[in-house]
C-alpha positions, 0 to 999 in steps of 0.5 A, spaced: 933 675 435 933 682 437 927 687 438 927 692 432 926 700 435 919 700 433 918 693 437 921 697 443 917 703 442 911 698 442 913 695 449 915 701 452 908 704 450 904 698 452 907 698 459 905 706 460 898 705 458 895 700 463 889 703 467 889 710 463 883 715 464 879 717 458 882 724 459 889 721 458 886 717 452 884 724 449 890 728 450 894 722 447 890 723 441 891 730 440 898 730 442 901 729 435 897 735 432 900 739 438 907 738 437 906 739 429 903 745 430 906 748 436 913 745 437 916 739 442 918 744 447 912 748 447 907 742 447 911 739 453 911 746 457 903 746 455 902 740 459 906 742 465 902 748 465 896 745 465 898 741 472 892 736 471 894 728 472 893 726 465 897 732 462 903 730 467 903 723 466 903 724 458 909 729 459 913 724 463 911 718 458 914 722 453 920 724 457 921 717 459 922 715 452 926 720 450 931 719 455 932 712 454 938 709 450 933 706 444 931 713 443 938 716 441 937 722 444 944 722 448 943 730 450 937 728 454 939 725 461 933 727 465 926 725 465 924 731 469 921 737 466 926 742 468 932 739 467 929 736 460 927 743 458 934 746 459 937 740 455 932 741 449 934 749 449 941 748 451 947 750 447 949 743 446 944 741 442 944 742 435 937 743 430 938 736 428 938 733 435 932 737 436 928 735 430 930 727 432 927 728 439 921 731 436 921 725 431 922 720 437 916 724 441 911 723 435 914 716 434 912 714 441 906 717 441 903 713 435 904 707 440 901 711 446 895 713 443 894 706 439 894 703 446 891 708 450 885 708 446 885 700 446 886 700 454 882 706 456 
């Protein structure tokens, strides 16, 4: 039987949160509120601007999921910050696609924060 999308999210998140720091756990807990309050791109830019290991790791974990075919964000072809931000801000992306990327980021964070808290 094939895995559901939620099972795929869970498997990805579980693989990403092995040996995480307490700072990562706390950031993962705060990330959904940051996205809801500020927006996806603003939150990703905030993580990048901080430059700390746990910020960079969560940034790459989110972008890594959004790039996967399972996330259904075909307009995102890179998990590298500069390229992904250019694609999210580009003229080729519709508002519905941006909303979908935001929803997928929140969906993967649901799993990341649960597993990170359990592992951290």
